[in-house]
N, C-alpha and C positions, 0 to 999 in steps of 0.2 A: 148358660145359667139363666136364672129367673130374672124378671124385671119387676122392680118394686115402685109403686106409685108414691111419690114423696111430695106431691103438690098438684095444683091444677095444671093438667097437661104436662106434668113433669115426672119423668121416670129415671131410675138409675139401676144399673146392672148389679145384682147381689154379689158378683165377684169383686166389686170395687168398694164394698162397705162391710162393716162389721156390726151386727145387730146389737143394740144396747138394751139392758134391762131397766134403764132409767125411764121415768115417765116422759111423755112428749113435751116439747117446748110449747108454751102458750102461744097461740097464733099472733098475738099482738106484741110479743117480745121483739125488740130490735136486736139485730146481730151485734151492733155497737150501741152503747148508751151515748147520749149527747154529751159532748165535751165542752167545757167553758171557753175554750179557745178554738173550737171547731176542728181540732187536729186529733185523729185517732191514735197516732203514735208520737213518740218523741223523735223529732227529725233533726238531722245534723247535716252541715255542709262540710265537704272535704276541704282541708286547708290548702294554702298556696303551694305546698310541696307535694301534694298528692298523697296517696297511701296505698297499702296493699291489703288484700283480704285472704283469709285462710279458712279452709273448711273445718279444721279442728282448732280449738282454742289452744291446745297444748303445742301446736306447731307455730303459733304466732311469733314472729320475729326470730324464729329459729330455722324452720324448713323453708324451702322455696315457696313463694306465695302462689295461691290459686287464682288470684284476680288482681288487677290493678285499677285503682280508682283515680280519675283525673281531678285536678283542682276544680272546685265548684260543683262537682257532682253532689247529689243529695241522697241520703240514706235514712231509713227508718230503723231505729235501734229498739229491739224488743227484749234484750237481756244484756246485763253487764257482769263481768267477772274479773277479779283481781288475780294476777298470776305473775310471779317473778318480779314483784315490785311495780308492776304496771297494770293499768286497767284496759280491758278490751270489751268491745261491744259487739253483739251479734245482730247483724242486719236481718230484716225480714226475709231476705233472699238466702240467708244461711251462711254468710261470711263473717268471720271474726276480724275486726279491724281495731287498731290501736286508738283509744279515745283521745290520746294526745294530738292526733292528726285531724280531729273533728271540732267544728264549732257549732254550738246549738242554734237552732232556729228560734227566734224570739216570737212570743205570742203577739198577735195583732188583734186589737179590740174592735176594729171597725165592723159595722154591720148596717144593713139597710133599715128601712122604716116601714111600719104598717100604714096603709092608706086609709083614712077615715071613711066609714061607710057613707055612701051618698055623695062622695066628692065627684064633681063634674070634671075637675082637673087636679093635677098633683101640684100643690102650692108649696113644694119643698124642693130645696136644692142643696148641693154639697159644694163646699169650697175645695178647689183642686190645685190651688197655688199654695206654696209654703207660707207666705205672708201676704195676704191679699188686702190692699189698702181700702179704707172706707171713705166715702165722700158725703158731703152735705149739699143740699140744693140751695142755691142763692139766686138773687135776681139776675145775675149775670150768667148763670149756668150751674156748674158743679165745682165745688172746692174740696180738695183733698184734706182729710183730717189726720190726726196723729194715731188714730185707732186702726186696727187691722183685724182680720180673721185668720185663724190657723187652718191648715190643710185638714180636710175631712170633717170640719165643723158642719153641722146641719143648720141651715138658715131658712126662714120663710121666704117665699118668692111672691111678693105682693103686687108689684107694678113694674112696668118697663118704661124707660124714657131714653131719648137719644141725647147723648152728650157730644162734646166737640171731638172726643177721641173714640167714640163708639157707643154702643148700647150699654145702659146701666140698669140694675134691678134694685128696687127698694126692698130692704130686708127688715125694716123696723117702722113702727107707727109713731105718731105724736110729734112733738116739737123737735125731738132728737132723732127724727127719722134718718136712718143711715142707708146709703146706697153703695153698691159694689159693682165693679165692672162685670158685665155678663161673661167676659172671657175667663174670669176667675172662678166661675161656678158651673155646675152641670145640673140641669133640670130635665127630668123625663117628661115626655108628652104622652097624653092619653090618645090611644088609637083604636079604631073599630076592629073587631075580631075578623080574622080571615074566614072564608066560607067553610073551611075544614072544621071549624069549631061548632059544636052543638050548643048554641047560645041558650036555647030554651031550657036545656038540662043544667045550665050553669057549669059547663065543662071547664076544667082548669087548663090554662095555656100560658105561654111565656112569650113576651115581646122584647126583642133585643134591638135597641136603637143605636146604630153605629155613630150617627152624627153627634149624639150627646154622650156616648159611652155609658148608657144606662140600660137597666133591665126592669121591666114591670111584669109582675105575675097577676093574672086575671082569673076570676071565676065568672064565666060568661062575658058580659060587658063591664063588669065591676072590677076596677083595679084594687088589689088587696095588699100588695107589697111592692116596694121599689128599692133599687140599690144601684151602686156603681159597678161597672165591669171594665175589663180590658179586652178588646177584641184584636183580631189579627192586624199586624203592622204592614202587611204586604200591599203592593199595588193591585188594582183590580185585575182579576184573571190570574194572579200568581198563586202559588201553593200556600202562601202564608197570609192570605186574606181570609177573613171570615165570610163564607158565601152568603149572599142574600137569597131569600126564598122562604117558603113555608115547609117545615119538616115535622117529623114525629120522632121522639126518642126511640131509638131502635135497640139500645142496650144500656143497662145501668150496672155499674161496678162500684163496690165500696172503695177499691183502689185499683190503679193501673200504673205500670211503669211507662214512662215517656222519655224518649231519647231520639237523637238523630245520628246514632253511631254508624248507620249504614249509608249515610249521605256523604259520598266521597268528595263532593264539591262544597261541603260546609266550611264556612270561615272559622267556626268555633264549635266544638262538640259539647253537648250537654246530655246529662242523664239525671232524671228525677225519679227515684224509686217510690212506689206506693203513693202516687198522687191521689188525694182523697176525693171521694164523692163525684165520680165520673158519670156523665150522662151523654152518650154519643147520639147525635141527631143527623149528621151528614157525613157518612163514611167515618173517617178518623177525626172529625171535628166534633167537639162536644162542650158541654158545660162542666167545669170542675173547679175545685179549690186550688188556689195558688198561694203557697207559703214563701216563695222565693223572691217576691217583689211586692211593692206597695204603690204601684202606679195606677191604681184603679181610678177611672175617669179619663185615662189616656190610652191610646192604642199601644200595645206592648207584645201581644202573644204571637205564636207561630201559626195562628189560625183559629185556635179554640177560643171560647168565651171564658176568660179567667174571672173567678169570683173570689172575694175574701173568704177564708175558711168558714167563718160562721154563717155566711150566706149560702155557701155550697152545701153545708150540712143541713140547713133549713130546707132548701129547695129539693134536695135529694129525697127527703122523707115526704115532701108535699106532692111530688109528681107521681105519675103512673108510668109503668106498672109498679105496684107495691112490692117491696122486697120481702119475701116470706121469712118467717122466723128462722134464724140459723143460717140463712143463705148469705153468700157474698156477691152474687151477681144474679141478674134476672133479665129475661127477654120478654117483649110484649107478646100477647096472645090475641086471638080474635075476641075473647071475652074482656080483655083488659089491654087496649091499645096504648101505645106510648103517648105521652103528653105532646101536644102541638108546640113547636118552637118556631116562631117567625123572626127572621133577621131582616132588617130593613135599613 
C-alpha cells in the first residue's frame, strides 16, 4: 500500500487507516485537555477480594471470565452500564468489571510552584511530615511551640541555624519568627546545567535531586518550576533505584500500563493500567504521574520518578518532543530532540 505523511518524519501505511472527510485538527490542539486533577480518566482500585473481567458486558457475572484482576490493581474506567440490577464498568483495555468490586481514586490537589524570575536560589520548601512542630528561638536555643505545619504545606525557607537536635529552618519573619526542623521539609537546590544543555538558546531541561526528592525545571540557567517527587527506593546498583546521570527523553506516551507480572521473584504483584503522562529517559525509567500514593518527598517508586498528577500533566506538555495534535505517543527526531533529564 501507500505511505501517508502524517507529521514531521512520521508516516503511516494507508492499509491501517481510513481517510476522513472532516477538516484537519488544528496543530495546537492537545489530544487531551488539561484536567483539574491531572487525571485523564476515572481511575479505580480493585478491592480486597479481587474481581473478574469480561470481554462482553452481557457475559459479566454469567459466563466464564476472560481476565482476573488482583486486589490493588488499578484500572481506568471509560464507560459504565447497568445490567441485571448491577453496574459494570469498561476498562480502557476493554474488559467489563463489576463496579461493586472497585474503589475510586481520590483527587490529589498537590502541585509544584513557579520560581520567581531572577531568583538566585529557591527559597521555598514543602513540609513532608504529617504534623511538623514549630519552634521559636530563645536565648538558650530553640523551644517547641504548640503550633505545627501540615504535610505538603508550602513554606518560605529564609535562614538555617543549628539546634541541639539538628538543623532548623526559619519560615517566618518578625517577632513571631517560626522555625521548623530541616528534617520535616524538602527544599530543592539550584544547580548549574550539564554540558548537554544549550544554555545560550535557553534550552529547557529537568534536574532531579534524589537527596531532597525534588525536581526543578529550567530554561537555560534559570529555574522556572519546582516540585516534590518520589524516586526509586532500591539500593545503589539495584533495578529499583533511579539511575544517576544525564539523559534525554526518548519516548513520550499519554498513558502506559505498568506492572511486574512477569517477575517470578516478586514479593507482591502490581498492575497499574493507563499510568498518565509518561516520559521515558533511561530505558524503562521515566517521569510519570502517580495516583496510587501520596509519598512525594520520600523515596517510594520501583525506579521511575513519580510525580503528582498535576505536575506530570504540566511537565508533559512543557518538554520536548511536542506531542502532535491527535497523537497519543511521540519519539524525538533530529529536529526536535528529547528534553535533557539529569538525575543526581
